[in-house]
C-alpha positions as a Python dict, from the first residue, in 0.01 Angstrom:
ca = {
    (1, 'X'): (0, 0, 0),
    (2, 'X'): (-169, -256, 209),
    (3, 'X'): (-99, -54, 541),
    (4, 'X'): (-256, 246, 364),
    (5, 'X'): (-579, 77, 252),
    (6, 'X'): (-648, -63, 551),
    (7, 'X'): (-611, 280, 725),
    (8, 'X'): (-848, 422, 469),
    (9, 'X'): (-1086, 153, 538),
    (10, 'X'): (-1077, 205, 909),
    (11, 'X'): (-1151, 568, 862),
    (12, 'X'): (-1453, 538, 621),
    (13, 'X'): (-1581, 289, 879),
    (14, 'X'): (-1549, 527, 1161),
    (15, 'X'): (-1718, 806, 952),
    (16, 'X'): (-2034, 581, 865),
    (17, 'X'): (-2024, 489, 1241),
    (18, 'X'): (-2068, 848, 1378),
    (19, 'X'): (-2302, 971, 1094),
    (20, 'X'): (-2678, 934, 1179),
    (21, 'X'): (-2937, 833, 971),
    (22, 'X'): (-3151, 1089, 779),
    (23, 'X'): (-3466, 1040, 932),
    (24, 'X'): (-3301, 1116, 1301),
    (25, 'X'): (-3210, 1468, 1167),
    (26, 'X'): (-3462, 1695, 1391),
    (27, 'X'): (-3676, 1934, 1115),
    (28, 'X'): (-3669, 2299, 1098),
    (29, 'X'): (-4034, 2305, 1010),
    (30, 'X'): (-4193, 2512, 745),
    (31, 'X'): (-4017, 2844, 908),
    (32, 'X'): (-4333, 3031, 982),
    (33, 'X'): (-4286, 3044, 1331),
    (34, 'X'): (-3913, 3180, 1254),
    (35, 'X'): (-4080, 3428, 1026),
    (36, 'X'): (-4252, 3591, 1312),
    (37, 'X'): (-3977, 3591, 1561),
    (38, 'X'): (-3782, 3735, 1309),
    (39, 'X'): (-4044, 4010, 1205),
    (40, 'X'): (-4071, 4046, 1616),
    (41, 'X'): (-4483, 4102, 1535),
    (42, 'X'): (-4771, 3867, 1491),
    (43, 'X'): (-5020, 4018, 1238),
    (44, 'X'): (-5372, 3953, 1277),
    (45, 'X'): (-5683, 3992, 1053),
    (46, 'X'): (-6002, 4043, 1217),
    (47, 'X'): (-6347, 4185, 1187),
    (48, 'X'): (-6381, 4556, 1361),
    (49, 'X'): (-6694, 4691, 1536),
    (50, 'X'): (-6815, 4355, 1713),
    (51, 'X'): (-6868, 4418, 2047),
    (52, 'X'): (-6736, 4275, 2294),
    (53, 'X'): (-6491, 4094, 2063),
    (54, 'X'): (-6344, 4340, 1869),
    (55, 'X'): (-6400, 4703, 1938),
    (56, 'X'): (-6252, 5045, 1979),
    (57, 'X'): (-6317, 5165, 2332),
    (58, 'X'): (-6520, 5491, 2372),
    (59, 'X'): (-6324, 5748, 2528),
    (60, 'X'): (-5999, 5613, 2430),
    (61, 'X'): (-6024, 5478, 2076),
    (62, 'X'): (-5808, 5187, 2172),
    (63, 'X'): (-5855, 4823, 1995),
    (64, 'X'): (-5965, 4598, 2289),
    (65, 'X'): (-6256, 4318, 2305),
    (66, 'X'): (-6206, 3919, 2409),
    (67, 'X'): (-6030, 3826, 2078),
    (68, 'X'): (-5821, 4135, 2083),
    (69, 'X'): (-5691, 4029, 2474),
    (70, 'X'): (-5667, 3640, 2349),
    (71, 'X'): (-5419, 3773, 2050),
    (72, 'X'): (-5219, 3998, 2279),
    (73, 'X'): (-5148, 3739, 2504),
    (74, 'X'): (-5076, 3479, 2219),
    (75, 'X'): (-4805, 3711, 2091),
    (76, 'X'): (-4657, 3792, 2437),
    (77, 'X'): (-4629, 3452, 2482),
    (78, 'X'): (-4433, 3362, 2098),
    (79, 'X'): (-4230, 3664, 2259),
    (80, 'X'): (-4336, 3947, 1981),
    (81, 'X'): (-4559, 4238, 1926),
    (82, 'X'): (-4921, 4224, 1787),
    (83, 'X'): (-5052, 4416, 1512),
    (84, 'X'): (-5403, 4409, 1383),
    (85, 'X'): (-5538, 4488, 1068),
    (86, 'X'): (-5928, 4551, 1095),
    (87, 'X'): (-6188, 4507, 823),
    (88, 'X'): (-6572, 4651, 846),
    (89, 'X'): (-6688, 4295, 767),
    (90, 'X'): (-6607, 3902, 778),
    (91, 'X'): (-6526, 3842, 410),
    (92, 'X'): (-6248, 4056, 357),
    (93, 'X'): (-6085, 3934, 642),
    (94, 'X'): (-6038, 3549, 476),
    (95, 'X'): (-5924, 3722, 147),
    (96, 'X'): (-5660, 3905, 338),
    (97, 'X'): (-5548, 3608, 501),
    (98, 'X'): (-5529, 3446, 136),
    (99, 'X'): (-5345, 3694, 43),
    (100, 'X'): (-5085, 3694, 297),
    (101, 'X'): (-5151, 4035, 412),
    (102, 'X'): (-5132, 3902, 786),
    (103, 'X'): (-5021, 3599, 958),
    (104, 'X'): (-5327, 3481, 1146),
    (105, 'X'): (-5730, 3525, 1197),
    (106, 'X'): (-5836, 3564, 1530),
    (107, 'X'): (-6152, 3682, 1546),
    (108, 'X'): (-6389, 3404, 1659),
    (109, 'X'): (-6325, 3146, 1367),
    (110, 'X'): (-6512, 2844, 1351),
    (111, 'X'): (-6359, 2529, 1272),
    (112, 'X'): (-6599, 2396, 1030),
    (113, 'X'): (-6492, 2136, 804),
    (114, 'X'): (-6425, 2301, 504),
    (115, 'X'): (-6191, 2503, 722),
    (116, 'X'): (-6030, 2231, 839),
    (117, 'X'): (-5934, 2113, 492),
    (118, 'X'): (-5822, 2445, 352),
    (119, 'X'): (-5648, 2610, 680),
    (120, 'X'): (-5435, 2533, 961),
    (121, 'X'): (-5661, 2546, 1288),
    (122, 'X'): (-5551, 2557, 1645),
    (123, 'X'): (-5715, 2403, 1916),
    (124, 'X'): (-6049, 2585, 2054),
    (125, 'X'): (-5978, 2855, 2285),
    (126, 'X'): (-6385, 2964, 2362),
    (127, 'X'): (-6717, 2858, 2265),
    (128, 'X'): (-6950, 3084, 2137),
    (129, 'X'): (-7355, 2997, 2099),
    (130, 'X'): (-7570, 3136, 1825),
    (131, 'X'): (-7871, 3296, 1794),
    (132, 'X'): (-8180, 3359, 1573),
    (133, 'X'): (-8271, 3775, 1575),
    (134, 'X'): (-8595, 3897, 1459),
    (135, 'X'): (-8813, 4223, 1491),
    (136, 'X'): (-8951, 4252, 1818),
    (137, 'X'): (-9336, 4236, 1685),
    (138, 'X'): (-9238, 3922, 1477),
    (139, 'X'): (-9391, 3585, 1635),
    (140, 'X'): (-9391, 3408, 1323),
    (141, 'X'): (-8999, 3277, 1343),
    (142, 'X'): (-8953, 3074, 1676),
    (143, 'X'): (-8678, 2849, 1578),
    (144, 'X'): (-8420, 2770, 1320),
    (145, 'X'): (-8644, 2549, 1150),
    (146, 'X'): (-8873, 2867, 1081),
    (147, 'X'): (-8634, 3024, 868),
    (148, 'X'): (-8712, 2814, 608),
    (149, 'X'): (-8780, 3045, 294),
    (150, 'X'): (-8735, 3355, 516),
    (151, 'X'): (-8469, 3623, 417),
    (152, 'X'): (-8149, 3660, 676),
    (153, 'X'): (-7894, 3946, 698),
    (154, 'X'): (-7571, 3753, 727),
    (155, 'X'): (-7222, 3751, 596),
    (156, 'X'): (-7207, 3510, 305),
    (157, 'X'): (-6948, 3294, 423),
    (158, 'X'): (-6979, 3314, 803),
    (159, 'X'): (-7068, 3025, 1018),
    (160, 'X'): (-7371, 3217, 1133),
    (161, 'X'): (-7454, 3239, 732),
    (162, 'X'): (-7435, 2871, 716),
    (163, 'X'): (-7640, 2794, 978),
    (164, 'X'): (-7943, 3006, 828),
    (165, 'X'): (-7880, 2893, 476),
    (166, 'X'): (-7892, 2511, 619),
    (167, 'X'): (-8240, 2607, 742),
    (168, 'X'): (-8345, 2719, 436),
    (169, 'X'): (-8349, 3083, 434),
    (170, 'X'): (-8185, 3316, 122),
    (171, 'X'): (-7908, 3537, 259),
    (172, 'X'): (-7849, 3909, 212),
    (173, 'X'): (-7483, 3980, 286),
    (174, 'X'): (-7488, 4211, 605),
    (175, 'X'): (-7280, 4314, 914),
    (176, 'X'): (-7415, 4246, 1242),
    (177, 'X'): (-7507, 4625, 1273),
    (178, 'X'): (-7666, 4661, 897),
    (179, 'X'): (-7850, 4337, 998),
    (180, 'X'): (-8031, 4471, 1316),
    (181, 'X'): (-8118, 4802, 1091),
    (182, 'X'): (-8240, 4599, 795),
    (183, 'X'): (-8470, 4366, 1040),
    (184, 'X'): (-8591, 4649, 1264),
    (185, 'X'): (-8701, 4834, 942),
    (186, 'X'): (-8872, 4518, 784),
    (187, 'X'): (-8624, 4469, 493),
    (188, 'X'): (-8506, 4132, 640),
    (189, 'X'): (-8692, 3870, 853),
    (190, 'X'): (-8419, 3738, 1051),
    (191, 'X'): (-8030, 3723, 1111),
    (192, 'X'): (-7808, 3455, 1275),
    (193, 'X'): (-7533, 3575, 1506),
    (194, 'X'): (-7351, 3529, 1823),
    (195, 'X'): (-7530, 3528, 2137),
    (196, 'X'): (-7298, 3776, 2348),
    (197, 'X'): (-7247, 3992, 2047),
    (198, 'X'): (-7628, 4041, 2005),
    (199, 'X'): (-7683, 4076, 2367),
    (200, 'X'): (-7427, 4334, 2391),
    (201, 'X'): (-7586, 4535, 2087),
    (202, 'X'): (-7937, 4550, 2245),
    (203, 'X'): (-7757, 4675, 2556),
    (204, 'X'): (-7611, 4964, 2360),
    (205, 'X'): (-7927, 5002, 2141),
    (206, 'X'): (-8246, 4939, 2342),
    (207, 'X'): (-8424, 5208, 2077),
    (208, 'X'): (-8380, 4921, 1785),
    (209, 'X'): (-8697, 4700, 1759),
    (210, 'X'): (-8527, 4353, 1784),
    (211, 'X'): (-8557, 4035, 1998),
    (212, 'X'): (-8375, 3705, 2006),
    (213, 'X'): (-8634, 3412, 1899),
    (214, 'X'): (-8411, 3101, 1946),
    (215, 'X'): (-8073, 2966, 2058),
    (216, 'X'): (-7893, 2716, 1819),
    (217, 'X'): (-7815, 2382, 1997),
    (218, 'X'): (-7560, 2182, 1836),
    (219, 'X'): (-7579, 1808, 1849),
    (220, 'X'): (-7304, 1636, 2029),
    (221, 'X'): (-7079, 1529, 1746),
    (222, 'X'): (-7127, 1897, 1609),
    (223, 'X'): (-7021, 2119, 1884),
    (224, 'X'): (-6717, 2263, 1692),
    (225, 'X'): (-6963, 2459, 1529),
    (226, 'X'): (-6977, 2688, 1855),
    (227, 'X'): (-6631, 2663, 1913),
    (228, 'X'): (-6366, 2947, 1839),
    (229, 'X'): (-5997, 2885, 1700),
    (230, 'X'): (-5709, 3077, 1550),
    (231, 'X'): (-5657, 3004, 1182),
    (232, 'X'): (-5338, 3000, 972),
    (233, 'X'): (-5245, 2909, 597),
    (234, 'X'): (-5221, 2576, 558),
    (235, 'X'): (-4820, 2626, 474),
    (236, 'X'): (-4768, 2790, 828),
    (237, 'X'): (-4844, 2491, 1042),
    (238, 'X'): (-4552, 2522, 1270),
    (239, 'X'): (-4681, 2857, 1343),
    (240, 'X'): (-4999, 2739, 1401),
    (241, 'X'): (-4884, 2430, 1626),
    (242, 'X'): (-4669, 2686, 1868),
    (243, 'X'): (-4977, 2870, 1908),
    (244, 'X'): (-5196, 2580, 2001),
    (245, 'X'): (-4954, 2515, 2234),
    (246, 'X'): (-5005, 2846, 2391),
    (247, 'X'): (-5377, 2810, 2395),
    (248, 'X'): (-5310, 2475, 2567),
    (249, 'X'): (-5124, 2685, 2832),
    (250, 'X'): (-5394, 2988, 2858),
    (251, 'X'): (-5680, 2721, 2925),
    (252, 'X'): (-5476, 2525, 3178),
    (253, 'X'): (-5342, 2863, 3357),
    (254, 'X'): (-5697, 3013, 3348),
    (255, 'X'): (-5659, 3292, 3117),
    (256, 'X'): (-5904, 3183, 2886),
    (257, 'X'): (-6150, 3150, 3190),
    (258, 'X'): (-6050, 3472, 3327),
    (259, 'X'): (-6085, 3676, 3011),
    (260, 'X'): (-6441, 3478, 2939),
    (261, 'X'): (-6554, 3619, 3269),
    (262, 'X'): (-6467, 3933, 3199),
    (263, 'X'): (-6629, 3990, 2864),
    (264, 'X'): (-6925, 3751, 2913),
    (265, 'X'): (-6971, 3661, 3272),
    (266, 'X'): (-6919, 3373, 3508),
    (267, 'X'): (-7215, 3169, 3370),
    (268, 'X'): (-7083, 3144, 3011),
    (269, 'X'): (-6741, 3070, 3161),
    (270, 'X'): (-6879, 2797, 3389),
    (271, 'X'): (-7090, 2662, 3108),
    (272, 'X'): (-6780, 2659, 2854),
    (273, 'X'): (-6682, 2256, 2825),
    (274, 'X'): (-6316, 2341, 2719),
    (275, 'X'): (-6252, 2484, 3009),
    (276, 'X'): (-6374, 2179, 3211),
    (277, 'X'): (-6071, 1972, 3397),
}
């Protein structure tokens, strides 16, 4: 009996010695990355009709644009296909993510503090300055400060809308195209939107009587206002982390820079601080 007990004790001690503390066991994460791998596709929500970011190419009808190409290369590096869910306006895009209709939003998402609290956000992959647009004969609004008391045609939950609201404007919900129509016909005073998108619109529609009145200049500690990130639900952190890793690769190997040159030109690409080594 003594021998048997001794052998049993040796076996127990050996087993304990070979076991690892629970904290050393690798974590499986939240399963969100594996979910995408198992599905074989990364589903993306975005607002369409936003040239040169997300739009249908004339002649072919194919979805294209800067955000579209960013999303495609991210999915390719994950090892899956990409599937887009396009909305005609911005607010339903966020609602679709909350309702789990797709995995992510890649559409010039600004990492403002309230989004950092509510969602999982990647590192920035682009910078997009904002501007004030007014009617061509409007000489009253020459700065963001001049928006105080004015009516701005803007999405109610967008960063551009936030900038207009912070300047003292009242908002009327509108897409970029609708905003331009409201301004040119005197039904709104101004809109705040992305500079590249506005310039593209003005190039495509020279007949619309609008102009850029001012460019937003963020303080050094508020440069996040002009940054673009990919956005995921809070519980999908492992998928978000993988996409952040890929974005860093795209910045390091020049892919983001090259796409910025393609859609916005070398001046914009060269002045984008996150591309500077």
